[in-house]
C-alpha positions in Angstrom: 303.3 190.3 298.6 307.1 190.8 298.7 309.7 189.6 296.3 312.3 187.5 298.2 315.0 189.4 296.4 313.9 192.6 298.1 314.3 191.0 301.5 317.7 189.4 300.7 319.1 192.5 299.0 319.8 194.3 302.2 322.2 191.8 303.8 324.1 189.9 301.0 325.7 190.6 297.7 323.5 190.1 294.7 323.9 190.0 290.9 322.9 193.6 290.6 326.0 194.5 292.5 328.2 193.1 289.7 327.6 194.7 286.3 331.1 193.6 285.5 333.2 190.7 286.8 335.3 191.7 289.8 338.5 190.2 291.3 337.9 190.1 295.1 340.0 189.1 298.0 338.5 186.6 300.5 338.7 187.9 304.0 336.8 185.2 305.8 334.2 182.5 305.3 331.5 182.0 308.0 328.4 179.9 308.5 325.2 181.9 308.8 321.5 181.5 309.0 320.5 183.0 305.6 316.8 182.3 305.9 314.3 185.1 305.6 312.7 186.4 308.8 310.0 184.0 310.0 311.4 181.2 307.9 313.0 177.9 309.1 316.7 178.2 309.8 318.9 177.7 306.7 322.6 177.6 307.3 324.9 178.4 304.4 328.5 179.4 304.0 329.0 183.1 303.4 332.2 184.5 301.9 333.3 188.0 302.9 335.7 190.0 300.8 338.0 192.9 301.7 336.5 195.0 298.9 332.9 194.6 300.1 331.0 195.1 303.2 328.3 192.5 302.4 329.0 188.8 302.2 328.1 186.4 299.4 326.0 183.4 300.2 327.7 180.3 298.9 325.4 177.6 297.5 326.8 174.1 296.8 327.9 175.1 293.2 329.9 178.1 294.4 331.4 176.2 297.3 332.7 173.6 294.9 333.9 176.2 292.4 335.7 178.1 295.1 337.4 175.0 296.4 338.5 174.1 292.9 339.6 177.7 292.0 341.5 178.1 295.3 343.0 174.6 295.4 341.6 173.7 298.9 338.6 172.3 300.6 339.6 174.1 303.8 337.9 177.5 303.8 340.6 178.8 306.2 343.1 178.4 303.4 341.0 180.6 301.1 341.6 183.7 303.2 343.8 186.3 301.4 343.3 184.6 298.1 341.7 186.3 295.0 338.7 185.0 293.1 336.6 186.4 290.4 332.9 187.1 291.1 330.7 187.4 288.0 327.1 187.1 286.9 326.0 184.0 285.1 322.7 184.8 283.4 321.9 181.1 283.0 321.6 180.3 286.7 318.3 178.6 287.5 316.3 178.9 290.7 313.1 177.1 291.2 312.8 176.2 287.6 313.2 179.8 286.4 316.3 181.2 284.8 317.1 184.1 287.1 320.8 184.6 286.8 323.1 184.6 289.8 326.5 185.1 291.1 329.3 182.6 290.3 332.9 182.3 291.3 335.8 181.3 289.1 339.6 181.2 289.4 341.6 184.4 289.0 344.2 183.9 286.3 346.8 186.5 285.7 347.7 184.8 282.4 346.1 182.0 280.4 347.5 178.7 281.5 349.9 177.5 278.9 351.1 174.0 278.9 354.2 173.3 276.8 354.8 169.7 275.8 358.5 169.0 275.4 359.5 166.1 273.4 362.8 164.4 273.6 363.8 163.3 270.2 367.0 162.5 268.4 366.4 165.6 266.4 364.8 163.8 263.5 361.0 163.8 263.1 360.9 160.1 262.3 362.1 159.0 265.6 359.4 160.8 267.7 357.3 158.5 269.9 354.0 157.7 268.5 352.2 158.2 271.8 352.6 161.9 272.3 351.0 162.8 275.6 348.4 165.3 274.7 
């Protein structure tokens, strides 16, 4: 009786590979059969990074997160862009909390949004509907 993680560990990145969050550069995204040997075919997107030999299988959540983080639904446009790979211990699989890899946007600085208000210089003539 073999743990599926033992079988998967050889080919793709796993959470044990990331004790700390890492900023990685996407080199390509492919579609591969990620099923275990003797299992029905299971095609998934796999992201490869210039910093790693192994690819990372992209489930639906990570595909959506990558698209949002990188600002495009076209995987070709992800190439050369940086993304953060980190472990989320709350990831569930088959009803169990097993932890897993997640992607998030790489931010050099926290996004700051400054709201500029045009006023006549006196507080009492500010608009009441300040756009926050």
